[in-house]
N, C-alpha and C positions, 0 to 999 in steps of 0.2 A: 504494500500500500504506500502511495506517495502523497504527501501533503505539502503544498507550496505555501510558504508564508514569508513575505518580504524578501524575495530573492534567495531564500534558504529552503532546501528540500530535505525532508526527513524520510529515509527509506527504512522500512521494517522488513526483515527477512525472517521467515519461520521455516527452518529446515530440519528435517528428521525429528520433529516434535521437540527440539530444543529451541528455545527462543534466542535469537541473535538480533541485536539492534545495531544498525550501522547508521551513523549520522554523516551526511555529506553536505558540505556547503558548496552550492553551485553559484558562484558569483558571476553576474553578468559582466561582460567586458565593459570598460568605461565607454560612455557614449562620446564619440568625437563629433563635435558640432562645428563643421566648417562654416565660416561666415556666409550668409546668404543675403542677397539683396531683396528688399521688399518694394523698392521703387527706384527708378532712374530718371534723370532729366538732364538737360543741358542749359548752360548760361553762356552764350557766346560760343567759344570753342573749348569750353571746359565741360567735362561730363562728370556728373555727381551721382553717387548711389547712397541710399540709406540702407544700412544693414539691419538684420533682424534683432540685433542686440542694441540698437539705438545709435550706433556710430554713423557718421557721415564721412564719405571719402570722395575727393575730387581729383581728377587727373586731366592733363591736356590731351585733346584729341590728336594733336600732332605727334604723339608718341607711338601711333600706329599708322602704317602706310595707307591703308584704305581710308581711314578716318581723316588723315591729314589732307587728303585730296577732296574730301567731301565739303559740301556747302553747309552753312549753319542750319539751313532748313532740313537737309538730309540728316544731320546729326540729331535733330530733334525727334526723329523717328525711332529712337532707341526703345527697345522693349526688353523687359525682364523675362527670361525663359528658364527652362530646366529647373523649376522649383527654386528660382532665385540664385542659381549657380552660374548663370551666363547672361550676358547682354547680347542682344541681336539687333542688327540693322538689316532688314530684309532687302531693301533697295540696293544696298552696298554689298550684300552677301558677306557680311562680316559678323563673326561671333568672337566674343572675348569672355574668358572665364573670370568670375569674381575672385576665386582664390589666386589666380594669376595676377590680377590687378593689385591685390593686397600684398602679394610677394614682390611687386615691382618688376614683374616680367614684361617689359615693354619691348616692342620691336625696334624702335628708334631711340637714339640718345636725345637728351634734352637739347633744345635750341638755345 
């Protein structure tokens, strides 16, 4: 018989009419919460994201090849995709991951 209580499982084994009790703690692996965007917008040539934990991050569009060639109107078409883990510009066929932005993995050096 197994009984789960607060991430702890107790397993009772009855073998050959002798009662054996084995307690096992089954700890769940720590939950890794990668930062996810809840919204994205632009102001001029700067792209901003709001993260699920309340932080705001901005970066220049000119750090990415396709975005550096885009008009401000095209930049405004940014959408949050993949449950907040990516930004998408459909017209530009550009996708950028939120973890990549936060890690500073840009295609182009600063101007």
